[in-house]
N, C-alpha and C positions, 0 to 999 in steps of 0.2 A: 426212688427209681431214677435210674441213670438214662437221660436222654441221648439219643443219637446226636452227633455234631450236625448242627444246622445253621447256615447263614441266616443272618437277620434279613428282613425286608430293608429296602433301601429306597429313599425318596427320588425321584427323577423329575427334573423341572422344578416349577415353583408352586403348582396347583394342587398338591397333595397327591399326585401320582406316585405310586411305588411299584417296585418290583420285588419278586421273591423267587429263588431258585428251589426246586425240589418242595414245593409246597405241601405234596400229598404225603411227605415224610413227616408231618404234624398232625396229629389227630384234632377232630373237632373244630377244624376251621370251616367257616361258612361266611359268605358276604351277602348283604342286603341289596336286592334290587326292587325298587318300589316308585310308584307314581302317585299323584293326587287324586287319581280316578279311582283307586282302591284296589289296584293290582298290586299284590305283595308277595315277593318271591326270595328265596335264598338258594345260593350256589356254592358248591364246594369245589376244590381243585379237579375232582372227578365227576363234576356236574350233578352229584346228587343234591338234596335239599328239596324244596317245595315250591308251589305255586298256588295261590290262593287269592280269593276275593272277600273271605270271611270265614268264620267258623263251619257254615253249613255249605260252603262253596270252594273245595278243594278240587283242583284240576290234578295235581298228583298227590299222592298219599300223604297225609301229616306225618311228620318225623320230629323225633326227638334227637339229640346229638349222638346218642348210641346207634340209632338207625342210620346215621350217615355213614358208619363203616359196617354195620352188621347186615343192613339191608341190601338186597341186589337191585332194588327199584331205583332207577334213576334216570336222567337224560341221556341216552346212549346214541352213538353214531358208529355204526359198525361198517367196516371197510373189508370186501373180500378181494385179495389181492391174487389174479390168476397165477397158478401154478405154485403159490408161496403158502398162502393161508389166510386167515381172517384177523382182523386187528380192531379194537375199539379206539377210536379217536378221542374218547372220553377217558380212556387209560382203565376202564372197568370191565375186563373179561376175566375169567376165572384164569386163563394162562397169564394174563399180565400180572394178576395179583400174586399169582403163585412164583413168578420171576422178580419179584419186588425187591429182594434183598440179594439178587445175583448180578454179575456183569451184563447179563442181557436185559436189564430193565430199562424201561423207558426213561429218557431224560425230559424234564418238565420245567417250564418257567412260567410264572404268573405275572401279570402286569393288571393293575386295577387303578381306578381313580373314582371321581365323584359322577354318578354311581355307574360304572361300567366295570366289566370283568373279562379278561382274556387269559386263556391257558394255551400255551404253545407245547406241543407235545411231539417229540421225536422218537420213533420207534427205536427200541434196542435190537430189534431182530430184522425188520423189514426196512426197505428204502423208501420210507414215508414218514411225512411230517404233517400235523394237523394244527391249525391255528383256531381256537373256537372262542368267540366274542359273544358276550351276553349282556343285555341290558333290557329295562322296561322303559319304553319311550312315555313322553309325556303326552298330554292331551287327554281325551275322554275315554280311550279305549282301555279295557283291561286286557292287557297283550304283554307277553313277554318275546323277545326276539333273540335269535341265535344265528350267527353266521360262522359255518364251518369251512375253512379253506385247506384243501388237501394238497400237498406238494409233493412230487417225486424227486426223493433226494440221491436216487442212485444214478449210475451211469446208462441204464438201460431202460427202455419204455417200459411202462407197467399198465395192464388192463385192471382197472379198479371198479367194483361195483359196490356203491353206498346205499346204506339201509338206515334210515333214522328209526329209532324205537324209543317211545315215551309212553310208559303205561299210564293211562287215564283212569284215574280213581274216581272222579266225577261225582262226589257227594259229600255228606257232612262228615266231620271229624268223629261224630257220634257213633258213626257205622263202621268205624275201624276194627273194633272187636265185637261189638253189638249187632249181630245178624249181617256179617260182611258178605256172606254167600248170598243170603236173601235179598239183600239190597242189589246185588248184581244181577238179579233176576229183573229188576226194574229197568235196567239199561236198554235204551233203545239206540243202536248204533248206525250213523249214516255214513256214508262213504261219497266223496265228490271227485272231481277232477284233481283237487289239490290236496286232499287228505282225509283225515277221519273226525268224525264229530259224536259226541254222545250227549243225548238229552233224556236223563232217567224220566221213566213216566210219573213216579210220585217222589215226594220228598216223604221218606220212611220216619214216622213217628207213631209209636202205638197210642198216644193220646190223641191222635186224629191225622191220618194221612191226608196229604194235600197234593193236588196236581202240581208237578215240578215244571217251571219256567226256565231254569237255568241250564245253560249247555256250555259244553267244554270241547276244544277242538285242538288238534295237532295238524297243522298244514305245513306245506314246504314246496319249495321251487329251487331250480338251480339258479346261478347268477344272473341269468338272462330272464328269468321269469317263466321257464318251461317247467311244466308240472312233474310229479312222479310218473313213473311208467307202471307202477303197481302198488298195492295195499296189502298191509297184514292189520286188519282191524280187530282181531281176536287175540288175546294174549296167548292162550293155551295153543293155538294153532302155530303161532310164531316160535314158541319155545320148543314145541314138539313133546311127544311123551318122554318123560325122563329127563327132558332138558330143563333150562332155567333162564333167567333173564341176563345172567352174566357167562352163559355159554348156550345160547339158543341155536336150535337145529336149523332153522331157517337161515340164519346167518352163517354160521359154521359150514354149512353143506351148500351155500349160495342156492337154496331153493327158490323156484319161481314163486312170485307172490300169490296168495290165495285169491286175490281179486285184482281184476284190472281197473286202473283208475277210472276209466271212463264208464265203468259199469253202473255207479250210482246206485248200489244194492245195499239194502239194510241187514243188520243182524240184530237179534234180540236176546237178552238173557245171559250174557257172558261179560267176564271181566275185559274191558276194552283196551285197545293198544293203538297208540299213534304210530303204526308202523308204515313207513314210507320208503318204497323202493325207487331209487333214482336209476336213470339210464346208465349203462356201463361206459365209462370214459377210458381212453387211451392216453396216459400221461407220458409226454416225452421228458427226458432228464430236465430237471429244473422248472417244469410246467406245473401250473396250480390250476385248480377248478374249486369254485365256492357254491355253497348250498345255504339256503335260508330257511328256517324252522320259525314258524309262528305258532305259540301256545296262547290260546285266546279262550276267554270266558265272556258269555254274553248273558243277557236277562231273557232272551228268547233264542230261537234259532239264530245261527251266526250266519250273517252276510259274507259267505265265502268270497265272492268276486270282488267285493268292495275291499275286503281285508287284505286280500293278496294285490289288489292294485295298489294299496297304500303302503304295504310292507314288503311285498314279495320279491324284491330284486335287490341284488348287491348295491345298486346305485341308492335305493331308497334306504337300505338299512344304513349305509355309510352317511347319507345326509342327516338322518334322524339320530344316529349315534352323535355326531358333532353338535346338532341342537340340544341334545339331552346333557353333553358336557358343559355347554354353555349355561343351560338352565341351573344346573346344580352349583356350577361355578358363581353365578350371580346370587345364589342363595346364601352361600357362606361368606361371600364377599362383603356382605353387609357389615361384618365383624371380623377384622383383620390384626394380627398382631406382627410387630417386628422386634426382636430382642437380639440378644447376642448369639442365639442358637437358631440357625435356619432350620434344623430338623424339627426343634421344638415348635417354631412357627407353623410348619406344615402339619405337624401332629394336632396342632390346636384346629386345624380346619376340619378335621375329622371330629374332633369333640364338638366344634360348632354345628356340625351336621347332626349329631345325635339327638338333641331335642327335637329336631323336625321328624327324624325317624320314629321317634316315640309318639309324636303326634299322629303319624300315618299308620303305625303299626298297633298303637295301644301298648300292651303289656303282652301281647301274644304274636303267634305266627313267625317265630324264629326258632329254630332248634333248641337252644336252651329254654326258651320262653313257651314251653308246651304246656302251659295252664291257661285256664281261663278261655273265655270265649269271645275275646276282642274287647275294645274300648278301654279306659282308663279309670282308675279310681279317683276318689275325691282329692286325696293329697296329690296324686299326680297332676291332676288339673291345675292346681294353683303353682305347683313348683315349676311345671313345664312353662307357665305363663312368665316366669322370671327371664327365660332365655327369649321368649317372644316379645317381651317389652324392649329387649336390645336388638332385636334382629328383625321383626315384623310388627312394629307397634301400631299400625295403622287400625286394626280392629280390636286392639286390646280392650279399649274402654267398654264396648259393648259385651265383649266375651265376659270380661270382669263382672259386669251388671247381671248377666244371664246366669253366671256361677251362682251368684248370692241366692238366686231362686231354689237352691238345693238345701237350705238352712231349715232346720224345723223349729218350731216355737219354743222347744225345750232344749235349744242350744245345740243339739245333735244335727246330723244331716244325712241326705242319701248319699249312698256310698259308690254308687256305679253311675257313670256318665253315659247318657244315650247318645245316639248319633246326631241328634238335631240340636242346636243351640238351646240351651235351657231344658232339656230332657234329662230327667234324673230317675233313677230305680233305687228303691230302698236298699237292695242287696242282690248279688247275682244268685245266690243260692237260698235266698229268702230266709236267711238266718237271722234272727233279732240281736244285732250287737252294734257295739258302739266303740270306735277306735278314739280314745280320749284326746289324742293330739290334734285330731281334725279341725277343731276351732281356732287352733292358733295360727295356721298357715294362711288363710285369706288375708288377715292384717298384714303380714309380712310382705305379701305380693302387692296388696292395695298400696302400702307405704311406697313401694318402688314406683308404682305408676304415679302416685302424687308427687313425689320428688322429682321425678323425671318432667312432669306435665305442669305441676302447679294447679291442677284442676281440682280445688278444693270442693267446688260444686257437686263432685261426683259423690261425696258423702251424703248429700241430700237427696239424691235421686232416690226414687221409691221402687221396691220390688216386691213380689210376692213371696209366700213362704210354702216348703214343702210340707206335704202333709200325707200320711198313710195311717196304717192300723196300729204303728208301733208309738208309744208316747212314754213320757217321763223317761227319756234316754234309754229306750227299748225294755225297762223294767214292767212295762204292763201294755195291755192291749185296749184300744178304743172300740168297744163292743158297737159303737154308732157308726162306725165307719165302713164303708163298703167301696169296691171298686168303682161304682157308678157315681160315687160322690166326688170322685177326680182326686188329683194328687195336689191340690192347692188348699191352702188354709183359709177358712172362712169365719166370719163371725158367728155368734149364736143365732143371728137372723138369716145366714145364709148368704151374707155378701162377701165377696172376695177381699181379703184383708192385704193391706200392702203397707210396709214400713220402710223407713230409709235404710239406705246401706250402713249408715251409722248405727242405726238400731240393730241391724242384723250383726254387725261386728261386736257390739256391746253385750248382745246375747249370747254370743258364743264364748264371751270370757267371763260374764258374770255368772252363769249357771255352774262352769267348773269352778268357780272360786268358793263356791259353797258346796259343791259335790266332793266332800273330803273323806277320807278314812280315818283310822283311829290315831294316826300320827299327824293329822292335820294337814296332809298334802292331798292333791287332787287323785281321786280314785283311777286305777289303772283301767278299769272296764275291760273291753275286749282285748285292748293291746294299745301301745302308743305306736310311734314311728316304727319301731322294731316289732313287726307283726309276729315274730317267735315268742314273744312274751304274752301269750294268750292262754295262760292257765292260772291266773290270779284275779278272776273277776270278782271275787267277794272281798277279800281283804287287800288285794295288791294296790300300791300307790306308785305313781311315777313322780319321783321328787325332780327328775329332769325335767319333764315338761312343765311341772309346777314353776320352774325357773323361767320357763320360756313365756307361759302365761302372766306370770309377774311382771317381766319385762314389757310385754305387750300392753298390760293395763298402764304402765308408767307411759309408755310412748303414745298410748291413746290419750291420756290426760293432757300431754304436751301437744298433741294433735288438735284437741279441743280449743286449747289456747290460741293455737295459730289459726284456727278456723274464726274465732272471735276478731283476732287482730286484723286478718286479712280481708274477712268478709263481712264484717260487722254483726254476725250472728250472735245474739244474747240469751236465746231461750232456744231449747230443743223439744219438739213434738215426738213423743215416744208413747208407745202402747202403756196404757195406764197399769197393766199389770207388771211392769218393769219396776215400778216404784218398791215392789216388794225386794227387789235385788239391790236397788240403790239405796241401802238401809240408811245411811247417815242422813238422807234427806227426810226420812219419817221416823223410823223406830230403829235407832242403832243396835247391830249385833255384836256380842262380845266375839271377836275374832279367834280368841284363844280357846273358846268352847266348841269342840267338835259337835256336840249335840245342838247347840243353838244355831249352828251354820246349816245343820242337816234339817232342824225343824223350819228354819226361813225357806229353805229350798222346797220343803213339802208344801208350805203355805203357797209359794209361787205355782207349784204344779196344780194345786187345787184351783187356783185363780185362772190359769190357763190350761185346762185340760183337752189338749189338741184343738182347742179354739180359743177365740178371744172375743172381748165385748166390742171392740171396734172403736171404743172410746181412746182419745189421746189425752195425755197429760203434758202441759206445758211447764217445762222444768228450766231452771235458771242454769245455763250452761256452766258458769263458774263453778256451781255446787255440784253439778255431775262430774266436771273435771276433778274436784277435790275429792269426791267420794272414789273415783277410780284411783286417784294418787294414794289415797289412804289404804286401800287395799292392796297396791303394789308394794308400799313401803313396809306393810306388816308382813307380807310375804317375804320380801328381802331379809328382814330381821329375823324371821321364823328359820328361814333356809340356812342362813349364816350361823345361827346359834345351835340349831337342833340336828342339821344334816351334814355338818363337818366331820369328816372321819380324820381323826388324829393318828399319825403314823408313828410307829415305834423308830422309824429312821429320820424323824424329823419332819416337819411340815404336815401336809395331809391333802386330802381331797374331798369331794362332795360325794356323798351316797347318792345312788341314782334312782333306787327302787325298794319297796318292800314287798314281800311276797305274799302268798295266800295264807300263810300261817301268821301274817302280820309280824314277819321277821325282816330286821335290816338286812339287805342283802349284800352290801359291800364293806369291806374291813380287812384287817388282818387277822386271820383265823388259824387255828392250830393246823389246819390242812393246807394253809398258804393264803396269798393276797388274793381278794376278791375285788375286782374293779371293772367299770365300764367306761368306755371313751364317751358315750352318750351322757353318762352322769356329769361329765366335765365340759362338754361342748355347750350346753345350753346355759349354765350359770356364766360361762365365759362370753358367749354370743351375745348376752343382754347385760343387765346391771346387776345380777344377784350376786356374782362374785364380787368380794371387795377388792380393790386394788392390792391390798395385803395378801390376799390369798392367791392371787394369779401366779407368782412365781413358784410358790409350793405345789400348785396344780400342774403346772408344767413339769417340774422336776418328777412329780409322781408318775405322770403319764410317759416321760422318757424311761423311768425305771421300770414301770410295771407293763406298758403297752407296746413300746417301741422294740420290734423285732427286725435286725438289719436285713433279714432274709425277706421278708414279707411286708415290712413296713408297720403302720399303728394298727394294731390288732383291735378290734371292735370290744373285746373283753379277756379277762384273764381266763384261765382254765378254773372252772368252778368245781371239777371234779366229779363228774357223772351227772345223770339227768336230774332234772329239778322239776319234779311233778307239781311243785307249789308256785312255779313261775312261768315256765313255758316250754313249747315244743323245741324251741331253738336249742336247748341242752340236750336234747335226744340226737342231735347231730353230732358227728365226731368233730372233736376240737380242731380247730384250724380250718373249718369250712363254713361258709355261708355266715348266718348270724350267730355263730358260735365260735367267736375267736379269730375269723378271718379278718383279712383287711378290707373293710367294707368300704368302698371308695366314698360313698354319699357322706358318711359320718367323718371319714378323713378329711375331705375337703371342707366340710362344715367347720371342723377343728381348725384347719389352715385359716378359714375366713374369720373365725373367733379371735385367733391369735393376731392377725392384721388389725382388726378392729380395736384390739386392746393394746397396739402398739408394738407388740413382739414380732416385728418384721422379719428378722433373720430366723426366728423359730418357724414362723409361717412359711417362709420361703423352703425351709428344710423340709417340711411336711409336703409341699407342692412338689418339689425336686424330686422327693422319693417316690411320689406316686407316678410321676412322668418316667422316672428310670426304670421303675418296676414294669410298667405297662408296655413301654417300649424296648425292653430287653427280649426280644423274641426267642432266643434260644431258651429261655425259662418262662415267659409268659405264654407264648405259643399263640399270641393274638395278633389280628391285624392293627393298624393304627387306630387309637382311640382309646377310651377309659372303660374298663370292665365294671360291671356291678360290684364284683369283689375279687380278691386273690386268695387263692387257697395256700394250704400249708406247704405245697410244693412250688409255690410262685407263679402257678398257672392262673391266667386270667379267665374268669367265669362269667357267663351271661353278659355277653358282648352286646353292645349297640344300645339296648334299650334301658338305661338307668337315668335316674334323675340326678345323679352326681354330676352329670354334664352340665345341667343348667346351672348348678351351684359352682362348677369350675368356672364357667364363662362369667357368671356374677361376680366371683372373687376376683378374677383377671382384671375385669373392667372396672369395678368399683372400688376394689381395694389395692391391686397390685399397680395398676395404670392411674388408680385415684380419679376416675372419671364417674362423677355421679352427680345427681341432681339434689338441689335442696329447694324443695316446694316450686321447682320450676326454673330456679337458676341453675347455670352451670357450675357445679364446685370441682376444683381440680385439687387433689391430694394425693399425690403419686407417693408409692412406697416402694419404688424400685430399688433393687441391690445390684452391686457391682456387675456380677455376672449377667445381668439382664440387658446391660448396654452392648452395643456393638463396638467395633474397634475404633470408631470414630466418636464415641461417646453419646451415642443417640439409641433411644428406643421409641417406638411409635404404636400407635393404635388408631385404627380407623373404625368409626362407629357412628350410630345415629343419635341425635339429640336435637330437640325443638324443630323437628320435622326436616333436618339437613343431615347430610353426611358430612362428618368431619374427621379430619386426619390431623391428630394430636402428635406434634413431635417433641419429645423432651430432649435437650441438648445440654450435657454436662460439661462445663467449662474446667471444672477443678474436680473434686472427689465424687465419685459415682456411688458411695455407700449411704444408706438411708440414714438420715440423721446428721449427716455432715453436709448437706446440700439444702438448698431452699429456692423457692421460685423467685427469679429476680424481675422477669419481664415476660410479656406474652404480645406475640405479634399474630393478627388475624389477617391472613392474606396480605401480609407485609406491613400492616398499619398497626401501631402501638393500640393496646387495648387498655381502657381504664378499669383497674382491679380493685376490688373490694376484698381488703384482707380480714380474714376471719380466723379463729382459733384453729379450724381444720385445715385451712389452706387459703386458696384465692377464689373468690366468686367472680363470674361473668354473668351479668344481668341478662335475663331471657331476651329481653327486647333487642339486644344487640345481635343475638343469633337469629331471631325470627325476621329482622331486616334483610337478611342475606338473600342473595340471588338463589332461586330455586334451580333444581336440575344439575347441580355441579358438586364436586367436593371441595370443602373450604378447608385451608390449612391454617392451623393454630400452631405457631412454634413457641415452645415455652423454654426460656432460658434459665438454667441454674446457675447459682453462684455458691 
């Protein structure tokens, strides 16, 4: 499909602010507005979108991306111009939409920043201009603010009559098509001097209707704080018989309000409207008049006077907007990059913001994310912590410890995270299933924490286990469990059982090691990272994540050695049942035998049937470490020997999966090449791929998965649906999990290349992702990284993606080489020539050891990786004593901890 010519967005200033002309000429654009109090909004160039405090608390109707253009519901602001006609300041009238492709179309310009949104619209027919600014202020209020500034652009005075019109949905997303009219009968509409409020009588749920407490309001005032002169509280009375929200009779005919604002009269049983008529104003040429709208959600009746006193004037709006800008700037300024591209550095500000957005929105409440009921899943929890460790590390220790309470004694875990720390839910839909990759992520995140902090004592902290009716990795139910028993694992005597964090980690790896399919790889179960591979629960195997678990087992063995060396720990107290899985300490299992491994796992399940004895075994640390190392080495050998796919073009790659018929998924078939990027990333990311295999894997990826139009595809075209593998192959090829450029796996591929020393190749991958995302004429997205890029090059599912955390991790740890090594600062930069500025410098500002550090790399000679090395380091102008290691140079943690608090410290790193 050929797109219209469209100028790209352009950064203005240095803080991520950008502008875009004619934004409404691009479909599916939306912008997030949110605060930490729970207000979650989105807004489009025509002020569509939604405002909500949760799945059951939508102020405006929930929308998907198609609704942004098909629906007539939005935040509208009508202006009747005496003697001329009516105009929507939001650009959303039937007439303006009809004129979209004509010379009479409005001219529009977008400005936006962290996190504020402004659209300036100049009428193509009338002498009028509107500037509409939107943001969600910080603090405790669930409030969205709008300021509308009308300006007379003509040579004559104009009499204008403004009317705000925001439909109040005021209920749960479940009611959108289930009893939509019936739930409107619950509406209790209240009017006041400043606007319209709705508090439905009940929360409608046929399993048990409850008295509703939530309320929703649209309030307004002019720039001085003067209230509206009249109200339209009922939607059908505003639109009129035969009218619509984009051509409402009351606005088009400039009808008098159905209710005087001072009447404070209620209405019941109708769809509500925040319809606010402001006093007519005579605008002289060049004169402007401003109006403030407040969209508010309350836990009870809204305190209108207090709300309007805090938000309801132009002066208050402007002050709060500046506070909001400073707040979000401070959030992203904990991590800043300076490279040879100023645009890239500002683009990274938006990437830095994205993990925070996902923490606040979860995986819901934006138009593309029209699924779920809020909150995050298990995998999201751990991967989002990667970014938090770099940006907001203060509370991460307690957060990580709380997270381990979601692990079951069978090595699986709860899949949904509750609102409170340490609150877990088995599954949103009460479906008994296990994602086999879930056990691998906690160690990766914990290792990042340990390397940054040196806090090895964290491994010996104790935590409870999660328990529900599902046991043996959801293969059976515990008939003895009831909700009254609670969600915490207990001993046979009923005592709460706690194990160390280390025990939790080991359990999450030992159980999968034995939980193998007929090809001796770990069973795929419900799916792995790729949720679309969900139809191979019986015989499917994930070779890709077997490689991940194998590398984790090896790293865990190394971690135990460090624990002994640094802390003097020689024995580990573990649940006695775990001895069944630490087989080399008791009765060794033949790892080549699938049957023997399955039998050993069954013996463990029998020993720990959703409860434990409570007895602890005192095991020699060195023997435990050796058992883990033995398992890892066996897995490496197995994968390299049995899962390497030889290519007819030379070289090869790793098979990633087996399907539900027990067939190898990847290879060169008569119908074409079948290959997944995931299958290569995890052997590369860890230790499974041998050094000799790496060049062949890279060549295979370039040959089979690299598409210059859309980047690195998640997989080749398998040619039709794969009922024996997963729903992903029901998607059209080139979309989402079936062959799109999936940002998460692409960034992880780049990370793996950097780790393996293939820096130029890694840079190529990251650069392609940036160029694809920032090419607005094709991607049609605002700055940031999307979840994926489809076959047309359009960015999809913007803002809420775990790939942002991985991109930050890759930039900090690999590109700029700022990483911890059990508490010490390791500098191992892998910058290439393009990433230095004209003066030969590149810098990063980040947190480490409780201090803000600005690390400036200065290249005196070559700027190409492999041709420079660190010569010296100055800390605030003083030479630092360095320890040179194979990875780079180490700066002792004590040097950094002794620094003065409350300021940014400068590390100047000189290359030769």
